[in-house]
N, CA, C and O atoms as a GROMACS GRO file, in nm:
protein
  532
    1PRO      N    1  -8.246  -3.867  -8.920
    1PRO     CA    2  -8.165  -3.748  -8.945
    1PRO      C    3  -8.200  -3.630  -8.851
    1PRO      O    4  -8.111  -3.556  -8.810
    2ILE      N    5  -8.328  -3.615  -8.819
    2ILE     CA    6  -8.368  -3.505  -8.732
    2ILE      C    7  -8.315  -3.528  -8.591
    2ILE      O    8  -8.262  -3.436  -8.528
    3ALA      N    9  -8.328  -3.652  -8.540
    3ALA     CA   10  -8.278  -3.684  -8.406
    3ALA      C   11  -8.126  -3.671  -8.402
    3ALA      O   12  -8.071  -3.622  -8.303
    4ARG      N   13  -8.058  -3.714  -8.507
    4ARG     CA   14  -7.912  -3.704  -8.512
    4ARG      C   15  -7.867  -3.558  -8.510
    4ARG      O   16  -7.772  -3.522  -8.440
    5ALA      N   17  -7.936  -3.474  -8.585
    5ALA     CA   18  -7.902  -3.331  -8.587
    5ALA      C   19  -7.924  -3.268  -8.450
    5ALA      O   20  -7.845  -3.184  -8.407
    6ARG      N   21  -8.030  -3.308  -8.381
    6ARG     CA   22  -8.057  -3.255  -8.247
    6ARG      C   23  -7.947  -3.296  -8.149
    6ARG      O   24  -7.901  -3.215  -8.069
    7ILE      N   25  -7.906  -3.422  -8.155
    7ILE     CA   26  -7.800  -3.471  -8.066
    7ILE      C   27  -7.669  -3.400  -8.096
    7ILE      O   28  -7.597  -3.362  -8.003
    8GLU      N   29  -7.637  -3.381  -8.223
    8GLU     CA   30  -7.514  -3.309  -8.259
    8GLU      C   31  -7.518  -3.165  -8.210
    8GLU      O   32  -7.417  -3.113  -8.162
    9ARG      N   33  -7.633  -3.100  -8.221
    9ARG     CA   34  -7.646  -2.961  -8.174
    9ARG      C   35  -7.627  -2.954  -8.022
    9ARG      O   36  -7.560  -2.864  -7.972
   10ILE      N   37  -7.685  -3.048  -7.950
   10ILE     CA   38  -7.670  -3.052  -7.805
   10ILE      C   39  -7.523  -3.074  -7.768
   10ILE      O   40  -7.472  -3.010  -7.677
   11ALA      N   41  -7.457  -3.164  -7.840
   11ALA     CA   42  -7.316  -3.192  -7.815
   11ALA      C   43  -7.229  -3.070  -7.843
   11ALA      O   44  -7.141  -3.036  -7.764
   12MET      N   45  -7.254  -3.003  -7.955
   12MET     CA   46  -7.177  -2.882  -7.989
   12MET      C   47  -7.196  -2.776  -7.881
   12MET      O   48  -7.100  -2.711  -7.840
   13ASP      N   49  -7.320  -2.758  -7.836
   13ASP     CA   50  -7.347  -2.659  -7.731
   13ASP      C   51  -7.273  -2.693  -7.602
   13ASP      O   52  -7.220  -2.604  -7.535
   14ALA      N   53  -7.268  -2.822  -7.567
   14ALA     CA   54  -7.199  -2.864  -7.444
   14ALA      C   55  -7.050  -2.834  -7.452
   14ALA      O   56  -6.991  -2.786  -7.355
   15VAL      N   57  -6.988  -2.862  -7.567
   15VAL     CA   58  -6.845  -2.836  -7.582
   15VAL      C   59  -6.820  -2.685  -7.584
   15VAL      O   60  -6.725  -2.636  -7.522
   16ARG      N   61  -6.903  -2.611  -7.656
   16ARG     CA   62  -6.888  -2.465  -7.659
   16ARG      C   63  -6.893  -2.407  -7.519
   16ARG      O   64  -6.808  -2.326  -7.481
   17ARG      N   65  -6.994  -2.446  -7.440
   17ARG     CA   66  -7.006  -2.395  -7.303
   17ARG      C   67  -6.885  -2.432  -7.218
   17ARG      O   68  -6.837  -2.350  -7.139
   18THR      N   69  -6.835  -2.553  -7.233
   18THR     CA   70  -6.719  -2.597  -7.157
   18THR      C   71  -6.596  -2.514  -7.193
   18THR      O   72  -6.522  -2.471  -7.105
   19GLU      N   73  -6.575  -2.493  -7.321
   19GLU     CA   74  -6.459  -2.415  -7.365
   19GLU      C   75  -6.472  -2.269  -7.322
   19GLU      O   76  -6.374  -2.209  -7.277
   20GLU      N   77  -6.590  -2.212  -7.334
   20GLU     CA   78  -6.610  -2.073  -7.292
   20GLU      C   79  -6.590  -2.058  -7.141
   20GLU      O   80  -6.540  -1.955  -7.096
   21ALA      N   81  -6.628  -2.159  -7.063
   21ALA     CA   82  -6.607  -2.156  -6.918
   21ALA      C   83  -6.457  -2.154  -6.884
   21ALA      O   84  -6.419  -2.107  -6.777
   22ARG      N   85  -6.374  -2.206  -6.974
   22ARG     CA   86  -6.228  -2.203  -6.957
   22ARG      C   87  -6.171  -2.068  -6.999
   22ARG      O   88  -6.051  -2.045  -6.985
   23GLY      N   89  -6.255  -1.980  -7.050
   23GLY     CA   90  -6.209  -1.849  -7.095
   23GLY      C   91  -6.169  -1.845  -7.241
   23GLY      O   92  -6.109  -1.748  -7.286
   24CYS      N   93  -6.202  -1.949  -7.315
   24CYS     CA   94  -6.164  -1.958  -7.456
   24CYS      C   95  -6.265  -1.886  -7.545
   24CYS      O   96  -6.383  -1.874  -7.512
   25ARG      N   97  -6.215  -1.839  -7.659
   25ARG     CA   98  -6.301  -1.787  -7.765
   25ARG      C   99  -6.326  -1.904  -7.860
   25ARG      O  100  -6.231  -1.966  -7.909
   26VAL      N  101  -6.453  -1.932  -7.886
   26VAL     CA  102  -6.492  -2.051  -7.962
   26VAL      C  103  -6.545  -2.011  -8.099
   26VAL      O  104  -6.628  -1.920  -8.110
   27VAL      N  105  -6.496  -2.080  -8.202
   27VAL     CA  106  -6.543  -2.058  -8.339
   27VAL      C  107  -6.593  -2.191  -8.395
   27VAL      O  108  -6.519  -2.289  -8.399
   28ASP      N  109  -6.719  -2.193  -8.437
   28ASP     CA  110  -6.779  -2.312  -8.498
   28ASP      C  111  -6.735  -2.317  -8.644
   28ASP      O  112  -6.772  -2.230  -8.723
   29VAL      N  113  -6.657  -2.418  -8.679
   29VAL     CA  114  -6.609  -2.434  -8.817
   29VAL      C  115  -6.667  -2.560  -8.882
   29VAL      O  116  -6.618  -2.605  -8.986
   30SER      N  117  -6.771  -2.615  -8.821
   30SER     CA  118  -6.826  -2.743  -8.869
   30SER      C  119  -6.874  -2.736  -9.013
   30SER      O  120  -6.862  -2.835  -9.086
   31ALA      N  121  -6.927  -2.625  -9.055
   31ALA     CA  122  -6.978  -2.613  -9.192
   31ALA      C  123  -6.866  -2.613  -9.296
   31ALA      O  124  -6.891  -2.635  -9.414
   32LEU      N  125  -6.743  -2.587  -9.253
   32LEU     CA  126  -6.629  -2.581  -9.346
   32LEU      C  127  -6.574  -2.718  -9.383
   32LEU      O  128  -6.494  -2.729  -9.476
   33LYS      N  129  -6.616  -2.823  -9.311
   33LYS     CA  130  -6.569  -2.961  -9.336
   33LYS      C  131  -6.417  -2.969  -9.338
   33LYS      O  132  -6.358  -3.030  -9.428
   34CYS      N  133  -6.354  -2.907  -9.238
   34CYS     CA  134  -6.207  -2.900  -9.234
   34CYS      C  135  -6.144  -3.014  -9.153
   34CYS      O  136  -6.022  -3.022  -9.146
   35GLY      N  137  -6.224  -3.101  -9.093
   35GLY     CA  138  -6.168  -3.212  -9.017
   35GLY      C  139  -6.190  -3.199  -8.867
   35GLY      O  140  -6.153  -3.289  -8.791
   36TRP      N  141  -6.249  -3.090  -8.825
   36TRP     CA  142  -6.288  -3.070  -8.686
   36TRP      C  143  -6.404  -2.972  -8.685
   36TRP      O  144  -6.433  -2.908  -8.786
   37ASP      N  145  -6.471  -2.961  -8.570
   37ASP     CA  146  -6.594  -2.882  -8.562
   37ASP      C  147  -6.576  -2.746  -8.494
   37ASP      O  148  -6.642  -2.649  -8.531
   38ILE      N  149  -6.489  -2.740  -8.395
   38ILE     CA  150  -6.472  -2.618  -8.317
   38ILE      C  151  -6.324  -2.584  -8.307
   38ILE      O  152  -6.241  -2.669  -8.277
   39THR      N  153  -6.294  -2.456  -8.332
   39THR     CA  154  -6.160  -2.405  -8.301
   39THR      C  155  -6.175  -2.325  -8.173
   39THR      O  156  -6.255  -2.233  -8.165
   40SER      N  157  -6.095  -2.362  -8.073
   40SER     CA  158  -6.103  -2.298  -7.943
   40SER      C  159  -5.971  -2.225  -7.917
   40SER      O  160  -5.864  -2.286  -7.916
   41TYR      N  161  -5.981  -2.093  -7.898
   41TYR     CA  162  -5.863  -2.009  -7.874
   41TYR      C  163  -5.852  -1.980  -7.725
   41TYR      O  164  -5.932  -1.903  -7.671
   42PRO      N  165  -5.754  -2.041  -7.657
   42PRO     CA  166  -5.738  -2.016  -7.513
   42PRO      C  167  -5.700  -1.870  -7.487
   42PRO      O  168  -5.647  -1.803  -7.575
   43PRO      N  169  -5.726  -1.823  -7.366
   43PRO     CA  170  -5.686  -1.686  -7.331
   43PRO      C  171  -5.534  -1.675  -7.331
   43PRO      O  172  -5.463  -1.773  -7.309
   44SER      N  173  -5.484  -1.555  -7.354
   44SER     CA  174  -5.340  -1.535  -7.355
   44SER      C  175  -5.283  -1.554  -7.214
   44SER      O  176  -5.350  -1.529  -7.114
   45VAL      N  177  -5.158  -1.597  -7.211
   45VAL     CA  178  -5.086  -1.619  -7.085
   45VAL      C  179  -4.960  -1.536  -7.090
   45VAL      O  180  -4.873  -1.557  -7.174
   46GLU      N  181  -4.950  -1.440  -6.998
   46GLU     CA  182  -4.834  -1.351  -6.993
   46GLU      C  183  -4.807  -1.286  -7.128
   46GLU      O  184  -4.692  -1.275  -7.172
   47GLY      N  185  -4.914  -1.243  -7.194
   47GLY     CA  186  -4.901  -1.173  -7.321
   47GLY      C  187  -4.880  -1.263  -7.442
   47GLY      O  188  -4.866  -1.213  -7.553
   48ARG      N  189  -4.877  -1.393  -7.422
   48ARG     CA  190  -4.857  -1.486  -7.534
   48ARG      C  191  -4.985  -1.566  -7.559
   48ARG      O  192  -5.051  -1.610  -7.466
   49GLN      N  193  -5.017  -1.582  -7.685
   49GLN     CA  194  -5.137  -1.656  -7.723
   49GLN      C  195  -5.103  -1.804  -7.737
   49GLN      O  196  -5.026  -1.840  -7.826
   50PRO      N  197  -5.160  -1.891  -7.651
   50PRO     CA  198  -5.138  -2.036  -7.669
   50PRO      C  199  -5.198  -2.084  -7.801
   50PRO      O  200  -5.284  -2.018  -7.859
   51GLU      N  201  -5.152  -2.198  -7.846
   51GLU     CA  202  -5.199  -2.255  -7.971
   51GLU      C  203  -5.348  -2.289  -7.961
   51GLU      O  204  -5.396  -2.337  -7.858
   52ALA      N  205  -5.420  -2.265  -8.069
   52ALA     CA  206  -5.562  -2.299  -8.075
   52ALA      C  207  -5.578  -2.450  -8.068
   52ALA      O  208  -5.490  -2.527  -8.106
   53ARG      N  209  -5.694  -2.491  -8.018
   53ARG     CA  210  -5.728  -2.633  -8.009
   53ARG      C  211  -5.832  -2.663  -8.115
   53ARG      O  212  -5.929  -2.588  -8.131
   54HIS      N  213  -5.813  -2.772  -8.188
   54HIS     CA  214  -5.909  -2.815  -8.289
   54HIS      C  215  -5.988  -2.932  -8.231
   54HIS      O  216  -5.932  -3.038  -8.203
   55ILE      N  217  -6.117  -2.912  -8.213
   55ILE     CA  218  -6.200  -3.009  -8.143
   55ILE      C  219  -6.303  -3.069  -8.238
   55ILE      O  220  -6.386  -2.998  -8.296
   56GLU      N  221  -6.297  -3.200  -8.254
   56GLU     CA  222  -6.398  -3.273  -8.328
   56GLU      C  223  -6.502  -3.319  -8.227
   56GLU      O  224  -6.470  -3.390  -8.132
   57VAL      N  225  -6.627  -3.279  -8.246
   57VAL     CA  226  -6.734  -3.308  -8.152
   57VAL      C  227  -6.817  -3.425  -8.205
   57VAL      O  228  -6.863  -3.424  -8.319
   58LYS      N  229  -6.834  -3.525  -8.121
   58LYS     CA  230  -6.919  -3.640  -8.154
   58LYS      C  231  -7.026  -3.653  -8.048
   58LYS      O  232  -6.997  -3.680  -7.931
   59GLY      N  233  -7.149  -3.634  -8.088
   59GLY     CA  234  -7.262  -3.653  -7.998
   59GLY      C  235  -7.326  -3.787  -8.026
   59GLY      O  236  -7.350  -3.823  -8.142
   60ARG      N  237  -7.353  -3.862  -7.920
   60ARG     CA  238  -7.417  -3.993  -7.934
   60ARG      C  239  -7.525  -4.007  -7.829
   60ARG      O  240  -7.515  -3.950  -7.720
   61VAL      N  241  -7.627  -4.082  -7.861
   61VAL     CA  242  -7.730  -4.111  -7.764
   61VAL      C  243  -7.670  -4.204  -7.659
   61VAL      O  244  -7.596  -4.297  -7.692
   62LYS      N  245  -7.703  -4.177  -7.534
   62LYS     CA  246  -7.652  -4.260  -7.425
   62LYS      C  247  -7.694  -4.405  -7.450
   62LYS      O  248  -7.810  -4.432  -7.480
   63GLY      N  249  -7.599  -4.497  -7.437
   63GLY     CA  250  -7.626  -4.638  -7.462
   63GLY      C  251  -7.578  -4.685  -7.599
   63GLY      O  252  -7.581  -4.804  -7.627
   64ALA      N  253  -7.535  -4.592  -7.685
   64ALA     CA  254  -7.483  -4.630  -7.817
   64ALA      C  255  -7.356  -4.712  -7.799
   64ALA      O  256  -7.281  -4.692  -7.703
   65ALA      N  257  -7.331  -4.802  -7.892
   65ALA     CA  258  -7.215  -4.891  -7.882
   65ALA      C  259  -7.094  -4.842  -7.960
   65ALA      O  260  -6.981  -4.871  -7.923
   66THR      N  261  -7.117  -4.769  -8.069
   66THR     CA  262  -7.006  -4.728  -8.156
   66THR      C  263  -7.014  -4.579  -8.188
   66THR      O  264  -7.115  -4.512  -8.165
   67ILE      N  265  -6.903  -4.532  -8.241
   67ILE     CA  266  -6.895  -4.394  -8.288
   67ILE      C  267  -6.823  -4.398  -8.423
   67ILE      O  268  -6.725  -4.470  -8.438
   68THR      N  269  -6.870  -4.323  -8.520
   68THR     CA  270  -6.812  -4.323  -8.654
   68THR      C  271  -6.722  -4.202  -8.672
   68THR      O  272  -6.762  -4.088  -8.645
   69ILE      N  273  -6.602  -4.228  -8.717
   69ILE     CA  274  -6.503  -4.124  -8.744
   69ILE      C  275  -6.472  -4.126  -8.893
   69ILE      O  276  -6.441  -4.232  -8.948
   70THR      N  277  -6.480  -4.011  -8.958
   70THR     CA  278  -6.452  -4.006  -9.101
   70THR      C  279  -6.302  -4.008  -9.128
   70THR      O  280  -6.220  -3.979  -9.041
   71ARG      N  281  -6.268  -4.042  -9.250
   71ARG     CA  282  -6.129  -4.042  -9.293
   71ARG      C  283  -6.066  -3.904  -9.271
   71ARG      O  284  -5.955  -3.894  -9.219
   72ASN      N  285  -6.136  -3.799  -9.311
   72ASN     CA  286  -6.085  -3.663  -9.297
   72ASN      C  287  -6.056  -3.630  -9.150
   72ASN      O  288  -5.952  -3.572  -9.119
   73GLU      N  289  -6.146  -3.667  -9.061
   73GLU     CA  290  -6.126  -3.642  -8.918
   73GLU      C  291  -6.005  -3.717  -8.866
   73GLU      O  292  -5.927  -3.662  -8.789
   74MET      N  293  -5.989  -3.841  -8.909
   74MET     CA  294  -5.874  -3.922  -8.865
   74MET      C  295  -5.742  -3.864  -8.916
   74MET      O  296  -5.643  -3.859  -8.842
   75LEU      N  297  -5.741  -3.821  -9.042
   75LEU     CA  298  -5.619  -3.764  -9.098
   75LEU      C  299  -5.576  -3.639  -9.021
   75LEU      O  300  -5.459  -3.623  -8.987
   76TYR      N  301  -5.672  -3.551  -8.993
   76TYR     CA  302  -5.638  -3.431  -8.917
   76TYR      C  303  -5.594  -3.465  -8.776
   76TYR      O  304  -5.501  -3.403  -8.724
   77ALA      N  305  -5.658  -3.562  -8.714
   77ALA     CA  306  -5.618  -3.602  -8.579
   77ALA      C  307  -5.473  -3.651  -8.578
   77ALA      O  308  -5.396  -3.615  -8.489
   78CYS      N  309  -5.437  -3.733  -8.675
   78CYS     CA  310  -5.301  -3.787  -8.680
   78CYS      C  311  -5.198  -3.679  -8.713
   78CYS      O  312  -5.088  -3.680  -8.659
   79ASN      N  313  -5.234  -3.587  -8.802
   79ASN     CA  314  -5.140  -3.484  -8.844
   79ASN      C  315  -5.123  -3.370  -8.743
   79ASN      O  316  -5.019  -3.305  -8.742
   80GLN      N  317  -5.222  -3.347  -8.660
   80GLN     CA  318  -5.216  -3.234  -8.568
   80GLN      C  319  -5.174  -3.272  -8.427
   80GLN      O  320  -5.148  -3.184  -8.344
   81ALA      N  321  -5.166  -3.399  -8.398
   81ALA     CA  322  -5.122  -3.450  -8.268
   81ALA      C  323  -5.194  -3.381  -8.152
   81ALA      O  324  -5.317  -3.389  -8.144
   82ASP      N  325  -5.122  -3.314  -8.064
   82ASP     CA  326  -5.181  -3.256  -7.942
   82ASP      C  327  -5.276  -3.141  -7.968
   82ASP      O  328  -5.354  -3.105  -7.880
   83LYS      N  329  -5.272  -3.084  -8.084
   83LYS     CA  330  -5.362  -2.973  -8.117
   83LYS      C  331  -5.506  -3.022  -8.137
   83LYS      O  332  -5.601  -2.946  -8.120
   84PHE      N  333  -5.521  -3.150  -8.173
   84PHE     CA  334  -5.651  -3.208  -8.204
   84PHE      C  335  -5.708  -3.278  -8.081
   84PHE      O  336  -5.637  -3.350  -8.011
   85ILE      N  337  -5.836  -3.256  -8.057
   85ILE     CA  338  -5.906  -3.322  -7.946
   85ILE      C  339  -6.037  -3.380  -7.999
   85ILE      O  340  -6.112  -3.313  -8.069
   86LEU      N  341  -6.062  -3.505  -7.964
   86LEU     CA  342  -6.191  -3.567  -7.992
   86LEU      C  343  -6.275  -3.546  -7.866
   86LEU      O  344  -6.236  -3.589  -7.757
   87ALA      N  345  -6.390  -3.482  -7.880
   87ALA     CA  346  -6.480  -3.458  -7.768
   87ALA      C  347  -6.607  -3.539  -7.789
   87ALA      O  348  -6.677  -3.522  -7.889
   88ILE      N  349  -6.636  -3.628  -7.694
   88ILE     CA  350  -6.755  -3.712  -7.703
   88ILE      C  351  -6.854  -3.664  -7.598
   88ILE      O  352  -6.821  -3.646  -7.481
   89VAL      N  353  -6.977  -3.643  -7.644
   89VAL     CA  354  -7.086  -3.602  -7.554
   89VAL      C  355  -7.198  -3.704  -7.569
   89VAL      O  356  -7.246  -3.731  -7.679
   90LEU      N  357  -7.238  -3.760  -7.456
   90LEU     CA  358  -7.348  -3.856  -7.455
   90LEU      C  359  -7.475  -3.782  -7.414
   90LEU      O  360  -7.477  -3.711  -7.314
   91VAL      N  361  -7.581  -3.802  -7.492
   91VAL     CA  362  -7.707  -3.733  -7.468
   91VAL      C  363  -7.812  -3.835  -7.423
   91VAL      O  364  -7.839  -3.933  -7.493
   92GLY      N  365  -7.870  -3.810  -7.307
   92GLY     CA  366  -7.966  -3.902  -7.251
   92GLY      C  367  -8.108  -3.849  -7.258
   92GLY      O  368  -8.139  -3.759  -7.336
   93GLU      N  369  -8.193  -3.908  -7.175
   93GLU     CA  370  -8.333  -3.867  -7.170
   93GLU      C  371  -8.345  -3.720  -7.132
   93GLU      O  372  -8.264  -3.667  -7.057
   94ASN      N  373  -8.447  -3.657  -7.186
   94ASN     CA  374  -8.472  -3.514  -7.161
   94ASN      C  375  -8.351  -3.428  -7.196
   94ASN      O  376  -8.330  -3.322  -7.137
   95ASP      N  377  -8.272  -3.475  -7.294
   95ASP     CA  378  -8.154  -3.403  -7.342
   95ASP      C  379  -8.049  -3.381  -7.234
   95ASP      O  380  -7.973  -3.283  -7.240
   96SER      N  381  -8.043  -3.470  -7.134
   96SER     CA  382  -7.936  -3.462  -7.034
   96SER      C  383  -7.803  -3.491  -7.102
   96SER      O  384  -7.796  -3.566  -7.198
   97VAL      N  385  -7.698  -3.428  -7.050
   97VAL     CA  386  -7.566  -3.435  -7.113
   97VAL      C  387  -7.465  -3.500  -7.019
   97VAL      O  388  -7.456  -3.465  -6.901
   98ASP      N  389  -7.388  -3.594  -7.072
   98ASP     CA  390  -7.276  -3.656  -7.002
   98ASP      C  391  -7.152  -3.623  -7.084
   98ASP      O  392  -7.131  -3.678  -7.192
   99GLY      N  393  -7.070  -3.534  -7.031
   99GLY     CA  394  -6.950  -3.491  -7.104
   99GLY      C  395  -6.946  -3.341  -7.116
   99GLY      O  396  -7.026  -3.271  -7.053
  100PRO      N  397  -6.857  -3.291  -7.195
  100PRO     CA  398  -6.777  -3.363  -7.293
  100PRO      C  399  -6.661  -3.442  -7.231
  100PRO      O  400  -6.603  -3.403  -7.130
  101HIS      N  401  -6.632  -3.552  -7.295
  101HIS     CA  402  -6.518  -3.636  -7.261
  101HIS      C  403  -6.412  -3.610  -7.367
  101HIS      O  404  -6.434  -3.635  -7.485
  102TYR      N  405  -6.295  -3.558  -7.325
  102TYR     CA  406  -6.190  -3.519  -7.420
  102TYR      C  407  -6.086  -3.630  -7.434
  102TYR      O  408  -6.039  -3.687  -7.336
  103ILE      N  409  -6.051  -3.658  -7.560
  103ILE     CA  410  -5.949  -3.758  -7.589
  103ILE      C  411  -5.844  -3.695  -7.680
  103ILE      O  412  -5.875  -3.651  -7.790
  104ARG      N  413  -5.721  -3.692  -7.632
  104ARG     CA  414  -5.609  -3.645  -7.714
  104ARG      C  415  -5.545  -3.766  -7.782
  104ARG      O  416  -5.544  -3.876  -7.727
  105ASN      N  417  -5.491  -3.745  -7.900
  105ASN     CA  418  -5.430  -3.853  -7.978
  105ASN      C  419  -5.521  -3.976  -7.981
  105ASN      O  420  -5.481  -4.084  -7.937
  106PRO      N  421  -5.642  -3.960  -8.033
  106PRO     CA  422  -5.740  -4.068  -8.022
  106PRO      C  423  -5.715  -4.188  -8.114
  106PRO      O  424  -5.769  -4.296  -8.089
  107PHE      N  425  -5.633  -4.172  -8.218
  107PHE     CA  426  -5.618  -4.279  -8.316
  107PHE      C  427  -5.472  -4.321  -8.328
  107PHE      O  428  -5.381  -4.238  -8.321
  108ASP      N  429  -5.452  -4.452  -8.346
  108ASP     CA  430  -5.318  -4.507  -8.354
  108ASP      C  431  -5.252  -4.490  -8.490
  108ASP      O  432  -5.130  -4.483  -8.500
  109ALA      N  433  -5.334  -4.484  -8.595
  109ALA     CA  434  -5.279  -4.479  -8.730
  109ALA      C  435  -5.377  -4.410  -8.824
  109ALA      O  436  -5.497  -4.401  -8.796
  110GLU      N  437  -5.323  -4.363  -8.935
  110GLU     CA  438  -5.408  -4.305  -9.039
  110GLU      C  439  -5.489  -4.416  -9.104
  110GLU      O  440  -5.448  -4.532  -9.105
  111PRO      N  441  -5.605  -4.380  -9.159
  111PRO     CA  442  -5.685  -4.483  -9.228
  111PRO      C  443  -5.619  -4.526  -9.358
  111PRO      O  444  -5.545  -4.448  -9.419
  112GLY      N  445  -5.645  -4.648  -9.399
  112GLY     CA  446  -5.590  -4.698  -9.524
  112GLY      C  447  -5.657  -4.634  -9.644
  112GLY      O  448  -5.759  -4.567  -9.631
  113TRP      N  449  -5.598  -4.656  -9.761
  113TRP     CA  450  -5.655  -4.602  -9.884
  113TRP      C  451  -5.792  -4.661  -9.905
  113TRP      O  452  -5.814  -4.780  -9.882
  114GLY      N  453  -5.885  -4.580  -9.949
  114GLY     CA  454  -6.019  -4.626  -9.978
  114GLY      C  455  -6.111  -4.632  -9.857
  114GLY      O  456  -6.230  -4.661  -9.872
  115VAL      N  457  -6.060  -4.606  -9.739
  115VAL     CA  458  -6.142  -4.608  -9.618
  115VAL      C  459  -6.216  -4.474  -9.609
  115VAL      O  460  -6.154  -4.368  -9.607
  116ALA      N  461  -6.349  -4.480  -9.602
  116ALA     CA  462  -6.429  -4.358  -9.591
  116ALA      C  463  -6.452  -4.320  -9.446
  116ALA      O  464  -6.454  -4.202  -9.411
  117SER      N  465  -6.470  -4.420  -9.361
  117SER     CA  466  -6.491  -4.396  -9.219
  117SER      C  467  -6.463  -4.525  -9.142
  117SER      O  468  -6.454  -4.634  -9.200
  118VAL      N  469  -6.449  -4.510  -9.010
  118VAL     CA  470  -6.422  -4.624  -8.924
  118VAL      C  471  -6.516  -4.616  -8.804
  118VAL      O  472  -6.535  -4.508  -8.748
  119ASN      N  473  -6.573  -4.728  -8.765
  119ASN     CA  474  -6.653  -4.734  -8.643
  119ASN      C  475  -6.564  -4.779  -8.528
  119ASN      O  476  -6.494  -4.880  -8.538
  120TYR      N  477  -6.567  -4.702  -8.419
  120TYR     CA  478  -6.490  -4.734  -8.300
  120TYR      C  479  -6.584  -4.773  -8.188
  120TYR      O  480  -6.696  -4.723  -8.179
  121ASP      N  481  -6.538  -4.863  -8.102
  121ASP     CA  482  -6.611  -4.901  -7.983
  121ASP      C  483  -6.614  -4.781  -7.888
  121ASP      O  484  -6.510  -4.733  -7.844
  122LEU      N  485  -6.733  -4.733  -7.858
  122LEU     CA  486  -6.749  -4.611  -7.778
  122LEU      C  487  -6.692  -4.629  -7.637
  122LEU      O  488  -6.624  -4.540  -7.587
  123ASP      N  489  -6.718  -4.742  -7.573
  123ASP     CA  490  -6.666  -4.764  -7.438
  123ASP      C  491  -6.514  -4.764  -7.435
  123ASP      O  492  -6.454  -4.712  -7.340
  124GLU      N  493  -6.451  -4.821  -7.537
  124GLU     CA  494  -6.304  -4.824  -7.541
  124GLU      C  495  -6.246  -4.682  -7.556
  124GLU      O  496  -6.146  -4.649  -7.493
  125LEU      N  497  -6.310  -4.600  -7.639
  125LEU     CA  498  -6.265  -4.462  -7.653
  125LEU      C  499  -6.282  -4.386  -7.521
  125LEU      O  500  -6.194  -4.311  -7.480
  126LEU      N  501  -6.395  -4.406  -7.456
  126LEU     CA  502  -6.423  -4.333  -7.332
  126LEU      C  503  -6.326  -4.372  -7.221
  126LEU      O  504  -6.301  -4.291  -7.131
  127LYS      N  505  -6.270  -4.491  -7.224
  127LYS     CA  506  -6.169  -4.531  -7.126
  127LYS      C  507  -6.044  -4.444  -7.134
  127LYS      O  508  -5.971  -4.431  -7.037
  128ARG      N  509  -6.021  -4.385  -7.251
  128ARG     CA  510  -5.902  -4.301  -7.272
  128ARG      C  511  -5.930  -4.153  -7.250
  128ARG      O  512  -5.841  -4.070  -7.262
  129ALA      N  513  -6.054  -4.121  -7.217
  129ALA     CA  514  -6.096  -3.981  -7.204
  129ALA      C  515  -6.041  -3.917  -7.077
  129ALA      O  516  -6.018  -3.983  -6.976
  130ARG      N  517  -6.019  -3.786  -7.086
  130ARG     CA  518  -5.976  -3.704  -6.975
  130ARG      C  519  -6.075  -3.591  -6.959
  130ARG      O  520  -6.158  -3.568  -7.047
  131GLY      N  521  -6.067  -3.521  -6.848
  131GLY     CA  522  -6.149  -3.404  -6.828
  131GLY      C  523  -6.096  -3.288  -6.907
  131GLY      O  524  -6.006  -3.304  -6.990
  132VAL      N  525  -6.150  -3.174  -6.884
  132VAL     CA  526  -6.107  -3.052  -6.952
  132VAL      C  527  -5.962  -3.024  -6.915
  132VAL      O  528  -5.925  -3.032  -6.798
  133GLU      N  529  -5.882  -2.991  -7.014
  133GLU     CA  530  -5.739  -2.961  -6.990
  133GLU      C  531  -5.711  -2.815  -7.013
  133GLU      O  532  -5.597  -2.772  -6.998
   0.00000   0.00000   0.00000
């Protein structure tokens, strides 16, 4: 649990820094259990505020084979479409960071009834990843 919390903190910091470098205002909503971890508000364009981005952050140790997505995270991803982003950050030796790797529309379908979480093949998800948008 301690190592997992450290990896998650490193991953959250990596996504926060990436979003702030884009000029976004970042709000950590992870404690609210709302289905994503970070709400990122892009800077206004010609006086108009673009839609906020809801980012679910998943930190994994480099070399991990799977990533676990909760039912709540999947439901929000499916219901929010382009507004939702899955951000994967791989943490290596000496807390080196690979990512974040952003995936839009990461899931094909909502989870079935009674499903608490789903394990996804990490390499397959990363094949669909894009850079910062």
